[in-house]
VOKEMI-876718 format. One record per residue (C-alpha): residue number from 0; residue in one letter; y, z, x. Coordinates in nm, 2 decimals, m for minus. Each point is the difference from the previous one (the first is absolute). Layout:
N
- NUM, A, Y, Z, X
...
***
This chain:
291
- 0, M, 9.27, 13.66, 9.24
- 1, I, m0.12, m0.22, m0.29
- 2, F, 0.25, m0.19, m0.21
- 3, D, m0.07, m0.12, m0.35
- 4, L, 0.21, m0.31, m0.02
- 5, K, 0.03, 0.03, m0.38
- 6, A, 0.18, 0.34, 0.05
- 7, L, 0.26, m0.15, 0.25
- 8, T, 0.32, m0.19, m0.07
- 9, T, 0.00, m0.37, 0.08
- 10, L, 0.23, 0.07, 0.30
- 11, D, m0.24, 0.26, 0.13
- 12, V, m0.29, m0.24, m0.03
- 13, Q, 0.20, m0.27, 0.17
- 14, H, 0.08, 0.24, 0.29
- 15, Y, m0.36, 0.10, 0.07
- 16, L, m0.15, m0.34, m0.04
- 17, Q, 0.26, m0.18, 0.21
- 18, H, m0.03, 0.25, 0.28
- 19, I, m0.38, 0.00, 0.03
- 20, I, m0.08, m0.36, m0.09
- 21, A, 0.17, m0.14, 0.31
- 22, P, 0.09, m0.19, 0.20
- 23, R, 0.06, m0.28, m0.25
- 24, P, 0.10, m0.36, 0.10
- 25, I, 0.32, m0.13, m0.15
- 26, C, 0.02, m0.30, m0.22
- 27, F, 0.36, m0.14, 0.04
- 28, A, 0.01, m0.22, m0.31
- 29, S, 0.23, m0.29, m0.07
- 30, T, 0.01, m0.12, m0.36
- 31, V, 0.22, m0.22, m0.22
- 32, D, 0.08, 0.01, m0.37
- 33, K, 0.00, m0.31, m0.22
- 34, A, 0.37, m0.05, 0.06
- 35, G, m0.06, 0.00, 0.38
- 36, N, 0.14, 0.34, 0.08
- 37, I, m0.17, 0.14, 0.31
- 38, N, m0.13, 0.36, 0.05
- 39, L, m0.14, 0.16, 0.31
- 40, S, m0.16, 0.34, m0.01
- 41, P, m0.27, 0.21, 0.19
- 42, F, m0.31, 0.15, m0.16
- 43, S, m0.24, 0.23, 0.19
- 44, F, m0.27, m0.01, m0.28
- 45, F, m0.14, m0.31, 0.17
- 46, N, m0.32, m0.13, 0.17
- 47, L, m0.26, m0.27, 0.05
- 48, F, m0.28, m0.01, m0.25
- 49, S, m0.19, m0.33, 0.05
- 50, T, m0.03, m0.27, 0.26
- 51, N, m0.18, m0.26, m0.21
- 52, P, 0.20, m0.06, m0.20
- 53, P, 0.28, 0.15, 0.21
- 54, V, 0.16, 0.27, m0.22
- 55, V, 0.26, 0.27, 0.06
- 56, V, 0.12, 0.25, m0.25
- 57, F, 0.32, 0.20, m0.02
- 58, S, 0.14, 0.22, m0.27
- 59, P, 0.37, 0.03, m0.11
- 60, S, m0.02, 0.32, m0.20
- 61, R, 0.21, 0.10, m0.29
- 62, R, 0.28, 0.23, 0.11
- 63, V, m0.09, 0.37, m0.05
- 64, R, 0.35, 0.11, m0.10
- 65, D, 0.07, m0.24, m0.28
- 66, N, m0.32, m0.21, m0.05
- 67, T, 0.18, m0.33, 0.08
- 68, T, m0.16, m0.28, 0.18
- 69, K, 0.09, m0.16, 0.33
- 70, H, 0.18, m0.33, 0.03
- 71, T, m0.30, m0.13, 0.20
- 72, L, m0.23, 0.05, m0.29
- 73, Q, 0.24, m0.15, m0.24
- 74, N, 0.03, m0.31, 0.22
- 75, L, m0.37, m0.04, 0.03
- 76, L, m0.05, 0.00, m0.37
- 77, E, 0.24, m0.30, m0.01
- 78, V, m0.11, m0.18, 0.32
- 79, P, m0.35, 0.11, 0.11
- 80, E, 0.05, m0.07, 0.37
- 81, V, 0.08, 0.23, 0.29
- 82, A, 0.07, m0.02, 0.38
- 83, I, m0.15, 0.31, 0.17
- 84, N, 0.16, 0.07, 0.34
- 85, I, m0.17, 0.25, 0.24
- 86, V, 0.23, 0.27, 0.13
- 87, D, 0.02, 0.09, 0.37
- 88, Y, 0.20, 0.26, 0.18
- 89, E, 0.28, m0.24, 0.10
- 90, M, 0.10, m0.04, m0.37
- 91, V, m0.09, 0.33, m0.16
- 92, Q, 0.36, 0.13, m0.05
- 93, Q, 0.10, m0.33, m0.17
- 94, V, m0.31, 0.02, m0.22
- 95, S, 0.10, 0.35, m0.11
- 96, L, 0.35, m0.12, m0.08
- 97, A, m0.15, m0.27, m0.22
- 98, S, m0.17, 0.27, m0.21
- 99, C, 0.33, 0.11, m0.14
- 100, E, 0.03, m0.05, m0.37
- 101, F, 0.26, m0.27, 0.00
- 102, P, 0.10, m0.18, m0.32
- 103, K, m0.24, m0.27, m0.11
- 104, D, 0.22, m0.29, 0.10
- 105, T, 0.02, 0.14, 0.36
- 106, N, m0.17, m0.20, 0.28
- 107, E, m0.15, 0.27, 0.23
- 108, F, m0.05, m0.27, 0.27
- 109, I, 0.38, 0.01, 0.03
- 110, K, 0.04, 0.38, m0.05
- 111, A, m0.26, 0.08, 0.27
- 112, G, 0.09, m0.28, 0.24
- 113, F, m0.32, m0.20, m0.02
- 114, T, m0.02, m0.38, 0.04
- 115, M, m0.15, m0.20, m0.29
- 116, E, m0.26, m0.26, 0.11
- 117, Q, m0.13, m0.26, m0.24
- 118, S, m0.36, 0.03, m0.11
- 119, R, m0.23, m0.30, m0.02
- 120, Q, m0.19, 0.06, m0.32
- 121, I, 0.19, 0.27, m0.20
- 122, R, 0.36, 0.05, m0.11
- 123, P, 0.08, 0.34, 0.15
- 124, P, 0.13, m0.02, 0.36
- 125, L, m0.17, 0.16, 0.30
- 126, V, 0.17, 0.26, 0.23
- 127, K, 0.05, m0.19, 0.32
- 128, E, 0.01, 0.32, 0.21
- 129, S, m0.35, 0.10, m0.11
- 130, K, m0.27, m0.10, 0.26
- 131, A, m0.27, m0.05, m0.27
- 132, K, 0.05, m0.11, m0.36
- 133, M, m0.20, m0.12, m0.29
- 134, E, 0.08, m0.25, m0.28
- 135, C, m0.18, 0.13, m0.31
- 136, R, m0.08, m0.10, m0.35
- 137, V, m0.02, 0.29, m0.25
- 138, V, m0.35, m0.01, m0.17
- 139, E, 0.05, 0.30, m0.23
- 140, I, 0.23, 0.29, m0.06
- 141, K, m0.19, 0.31, m0.13
- 142, P, 0.21, 0.28, m0.14
- 143, L, m0.15, 0.35, 0.06
- 144, G, 0.21, 0.17, m0.26
- 145, N, 0.33, 0.01, m0.18
- 146, V, 0.15, 0.33, 0.13
- 147, G, 0.21, 0.08, 0.30
- 148, G, m0.21, m0.03, 0.32
- 149, A, m0.25, m0.24, m0.15
- 150, G, m0.09, m0.29, 0.24
- 151, N, m0.02, m0.37, m0.07
- 152, L, m0.27, m0.16, 0.21
- 153, V, 0.13, m0.34, 0.11
- 154, I, m0.31, m0.20, 0.11
- 155, C, 0.09, m0.28, 0.23
- 156, E, m0.18, m0.29, 0.15
- 157, V, 0.12, m0.09, 0.35
- 158, L, 0.07, m0.37, 0.03
- 159, L, 0.16, m0.03, 0.34
- 160, L, 0.04, 0.22, 0.31
- 161, H, 0.30, m0.02, 0.23
- 162, I, m0.06, 0.18, 0.33
- 163, D, 0.24, 0.01, 0.29
- 164, E, m0.15, m0.14, 0.32
- 165, T, 0.13, 0.31, 0.20
- 166, I, m0.28, 0.22, m0.16
- 167, L, m0.28, m0.25, 0.06
- 168, D, m0.23, m0.02, 0.30
- 169, G, m0.12, m0.31, 0.18
- 170, S, m0.26, m0.06, m0.27
- 171, N, 0.26, 0.03, m0.28
- 172, R, m0.15, 0.33, m0.11
- 173, V, 0.24, 0.29, m0.08
- 174, D, 0.04, 0.23, 0.29
- 175, Q, 0.01, 0.34, m0.16
- 176, Q, 0.20, 0.15, 0.29
- 177, K, 0.28, m0.25, m0.06
- 178, L, 0.08, 0.08, m0.36
- 179, Q, 0.16, 0.34, m0.04
- 180, H, m0.09, 0.06, m0.36
- 181, V, 0.20, 0.26, m0.19
- 182, A, m0.18, 0.20, m0.27
- 183, R, 0.12, 0.24, m0.27
- 184, L, m0.08, 0.37, m0.02
- 185, G, 0.13, 0.26, m0.24
- 186, G, 0.37, 0.09, m0.06
- 187, N, 0.22, m0.16, 0.27
- 188, W, m0.28, m0.04, 0.25
- 189, Y, m0.13, m0.32, 0.16
- 190, C, m0.22, m0.08, 0.29
- 191, K, m0.02, m0.30, 0.23
- 192, V, m0.30, m0.16, 0.18
- 193, T, 0.06, m0.04, 0.38
- 194, P, m0.25, m0.08, 0.28
- 195, D, m0.01, 0.37, 0.11
- 196, N, m0.13, 0.12, m0.34
- 197, L, m0.25, m0.28, m0.05
- 198, F, m0.37, 0.07, 0.05
- 199, E, m0.32, m0.19, m0.08
- 200, V, m0.31, 0.12, m0.18
- 201, E, m0.31, m0.20, 0.08
- 202, K, m0.20, m0.09, m0.31
- 203, P, m0.36, m0.14, m0.01
- 204, N, m0.01, m0.34, m0.16
- 205, T, m0.36, m0.07, m0.08
- 206, Q, m0.18, 0.31, 0.11
- 207, L, 0.03, 0.35, m0.14
- 208, G, 0.12, 0.29, 0.21
- 209, L, m0.27, 0.27, 0.04
- 210, G, 0.21, 0.26, m0.18
- 211, I, 0.11, 0.36, 0.10
- 212, D, m0.31, 0.14, m0.17
- 213, A, m0.22, m0.19, 0.25
- 214, L, 0.17, 0.15, 0.31
- 215, P, m0.20, 0.25, 0.21
- 216, D, 0.06, 0.36, m0.13
- 217, D, 0.18, 0.12, 0.31
- 218, I, 0.25, m0.29, m0.03
- 219, R, 0.04, 0.01, m0.37
- 220, N, 0.07, 0.38, 0.01
- 221, S, 0.22, m0.01, 0.31
- 222, P, 0.28, 0.26, m0.01
- 223, V, 0.21, m0.25, 0.21
- 224, L, m0.05, m0.34, m0.15
- 225, T, 0.21, m0.07, m0.31
- 226, G, m0.09, m0.20, m0.30
- 227, N, 0.18, m0.30, 0.15
- 228, D, m0.20, 0.03, 0.32
- 229, L, m0.33, 0.02, m0.19
- 230, G, 0.11, m0.30, m0.21
- 231, V, 0.04, m0.20, 0.32
- 232, L, m0.35, 0.10, 0.13
- 233, A, m0.16, m0.06, m0.34
- 234, N, 0.14, m0.35, m0.02
- 235, A, m0.27, m0.10, 0.25
- 236, T, m0.29, m0.18, m0.16
- 237, A, m0.25, 0.22, 0.18
- 238, I, 0.00, 0.29, 0.25
- 239, P, 0.02, m0.16, 0.35
- 240, G, m0.29, 0.05, 0.24
- 241, I, 0.06, 0.23, 0.29
- 242, D, 0.11, m0.20, 0.31
- 243, T, m0.17, 0.19, 0.28
- 244, G, 0.23, m0.17, 0.25
- 245, F, 0.32, 0.12, m0.16
- 246, M, 0.20, 0.27, 0.17
- 247, D, 0.36, 0.06, 0.09
- 248, T, 0.18, 0.27, 0.20
- 249, T, 0.12, 0.20, m0.30
- 250, L, m0.33, 0.01, m0.18
- 251, S, m0.18, 0.08, 0.33
- 252, T, 0.23, 0.30, 0.05
- 253, L, m0.05, 0.12, m0.36
- 254, L, m0.38, m0.02, 0.03
- 255, Q, 0.00, 0.21, 0.31
- 256, Q, 0.14, 0.29, m0.20
- 257, E, m0.22, 0.27, m0.14
- 258, N, m0.16, m0.11, m0.33
- 259, S, 0.21, 0.17, m0.26
- 260, E, 0.20, m0.05, m0.32
- 261, E, 0.31, m0.04, 0.22
- 262, R, m0.16, m0.28, 0.19
- 263, V, m0.10, m0.18, m0.32
- 264, Q, 0.35, 0.03, m0.13
- 265, A, 0.14, m0.13, 0.33
- 266, I, m0.23, m0.31, m0.02
- 267, H, 0.10, m0.06, m0.36
- 268, R, 0.37, 0.02, 0.10
- 269, Y, m0.06, m0.26, 0.27
- 270, A, m0.18, m0.22, m0.25
- 271, Q, 0.29, 0.05, m0.25
- 272, Q, 0.24, m0.12, 0.28
- 273, L, m0.21, m0.31, 0.05
- 274, I, m0.02, m0.07, m0.37
- 275, R, 0.38, 0.01, m0.03
- 276, E, 0.03, m0.23, 0.30
- 277, G, m0.22, m0.25, m0.17
- 278, A, m0.30, 0.05, 0.24
- 279, V, m0.25, 0.07, m0.28
- 280, L, m0.32, m0.11, 0.17
- 281, K, 0.09, 0.22, 0.30
- 282, A, 0.07, 0.29, m0.24
- 283, W, m0.35, m0.05, m0.15
- 284, Q, m0.15, 0.02, 0.35
- 285, V, 0.19, 0.32, 0.08
- 286, L, m0.13, 0.16, m0.32
- 287, L, m0.36, m0.11, 0.05
- 288, A, m0.01, 0.09, 0.37
- 289, R, 0.01, 0.37, m0.07
- 290, S, m0.31, m0.02, m0.23
***
């Protein structure tokens, strides 16, 4: 189906976009107004946009139902500073509670049971329970419209990073497996990052991958290998040379079968297994050995 967004209601547009543009990291934003009243609220329209200068952007949108603005936005217009606290699984229920539309003078730190931690360079406090947090200066607030659902891009320069030692490795680098990020999906749906659902995709740094179009025809047109499988093979900078000394028991057994389409598919299935085990060079040799 094709949807013309101009023909949909704002709620329908919100439904489709929030379900398909996901998962989205969550900006758990702490702000203060000029009187010193504290607000704490989560926003899933959030991401990193520059590292030099270090810039993150989030968007407190106008409410769809009545076109009012969030307390966070009101505070930022008065005091252009924000503490952005990264959300992990251990705190997600409290974060959701903080999203309730409490009256403006309500401190969501207290309502949601979080601990205020004094910042070093900005006025809003940090969330002590967050394992990674940023002290930020607001560079610009860019309204995207004046109707319900319109975003307000809050462009922030990151001044200080606070990172819990429990998520760092021996070189003080973040260990991705130790920080169980939570991300927002559509409706009531969330997801979490755990070691069992992490995977790595090797990327060439200075040399170009040869590309799927440069793969041998029988590999590129394989009825077995998927686009992901071909992408792994095509990430090589060149087609490897045939190693005449390469052989293993499985490949030897397959090559003894009568030359047929079934044998080709069996070899490709074996290569696919090797690719998914991370043995890419071995998979290449399996595919080239039948030539």
